[in-house]
N, C-alpha and C positions, 0 to 999 in steps of 0.2 A: 347375734346382732352385729358383733364386731366384724365377722367375716363379710356380712353384707355391706357394711359401711366401707370396709377396706376395698372390696371388689368394686364398689361404685366409685370410690376415689380413684383407683388404678384405672378403671374403664374411662373416666373423665380425662385423666391425664393422657392416656393413649389416644383417645379421640381428639383432643385438642392438639397434640403433637402432630398426629396424622393429618388433620384438617389444615393445620398451619402450613406444613410442608407441601402437601399435595395441592391444596387449594391455592396457596400462595404461588406455586409453580405454574399452574393453569392461568391464574390471573395474570401473572407477569407475562406469559406467553401471549395471552390475549391483548395485552397492552403493547407489547413489542410488534405484534401483527398490526394493530390499529396505527402505531406510529409509522411503520413502514408503508402502509396504505396511504397515509396522509402525505408522506414524503413523495410518493410516486405521483399522487394527484397534484401536489404543489408544483412538481417538476413539469408535469403534463401542462398545467395552466401557464407556467412561466414561458414555456416554448410556444404555446398557443398565443399568448400576448405578444411575444417577439414577432410572430408571423403577422399578426394583425397590425402592429406597428409599422412593419415593412410595407404592408399593403397600403396603409394610410399615407406614409411618407413617400411612397414611390411616385416618380414623375408620371404624369398622365400619358397614356398610350397614345402614339400619334395617330392610330386609327380610331381612337375613341376621343371625342371632342369634350367629353364631360371633365370638368375640373375635379381635382382630388378633394377628399373630405376636409383635409387640413386647410386648403385654401378657402373653403366656404364656411367653416364654423370655428368660431374663436374658442369654444369650449364645449363640454358635454351638455350645457344647457340648451344648446341648439340655436344660439343667437346668430342669425345669418349675417355675414359680412361679404360684401362684393369683393371678389378676387383682385379687382383693380384698386381697392382701398390701399393706401399707404400703411406702413407699420404704425405710424402715429395715430391713424384713424382707428386702428384695431387695439389701441391701448385700453386697459381696464377702465381708466377714468379719461374721457376726452370731451372736447368741446363739439357740440352738434349745431345744426342749423335750426331755426325756429320751425321750419316745416317738418324736420325730423321729430322735433319735440311734439309738434301737433299730431303727427302720424301715430306716435306711440302712446298718446294720452290714454287711450282705452286699454292698453295692454300692460303698462308698467305703472308703478307707483311714482308720484311726482311730488315735488314740494317747492314752494317759492321761498327764496332767501333774499335777504337785503344785504348789499354791500355798502357800508357807510364809508365813503371814500375819504372823508376828512380824518377819520380815526384809524382806517384799515381794519375795520371790524366786520366780520361776516356773522349775520344773526339769522336764526330760523324765523319761522312765521309767528312765533310767540315773542319775538325780540329777545331771545336768550342767545348769547354769544356762542359761536362754534369754535371750540379751542383747537380742534384737529382739522383745520381747513384742507391741508394737503390730502388727508384721508377721505374727505368728503367730495371736494370738487377738483382736486389735483393741482399740481404745480403750474401747469399750462394755463389754466383758468385763472389762477391767482395772478400771474404775470400780466395776462390780458386785462384784468379788472383795474390794475394800477393805471392803465393808459386809456381807459374808456371815458367817454364823457357822461355828464349827468343825465339821469332818467333813460339810460340805454339798458338794454337787456342782453344777458349772456345765457346760453343754454348748455348744460353739462349733462353727459350720460355717465353714470357710475355703475359699470357692469358688475363690479364686485357685489354691490348692495342690490343690484337690479333696480335701480332707481334713477329718475331724471330730476334735475334741478333747473328752475327758472330763477335767474339772479337778477335783481333789480339794482341798478347803480344809483345810489342816493347820494348826491352831491351837495344838496342844500341843507342837510340836516347832520348833526353830529350825534353819534351813538351816546357818548358820555354826557354831553350837554343836553340834548333834547330827549333822549329816551331814558337814561339813567337819572338824569337830573343833577348831575354832580359837577 
């Protein structure tokens, strides 16, 4: 019985050691090959991406009157911008016309905001103040709101949020006095 137990124990040790070294070497070789394959694929994709960037940024061919992709699209969401637009009009947050607002009503989310001119407070449709006005309507709109008359409207497109805002200028009411009541 002792021989059988000792033989089994020795066999287990030999099997473990052999499996550890030979299996480990095969596993390591497999992972090295996988890593090398991934590095080659990554390098191929980086080169391909550089070629695509060159195609997009290349000036248009004089024989081809089509404008380049970069001139027509602001980002990968496919929001079309006329190549004649100025850089300011292509900003992520920019003022738009009432007609542009109406044209996009069916395609983009929109919200009506109120600018309480007396207090300089921008409030949402539930009369909750918006504390990060620059992130919602942009600096350009805030500057313009300061100089607008009562009951005028301003329209803003926030392409970051893919949302449009109609802003009502309220000059006859105070946010703190009439809405909050304080």
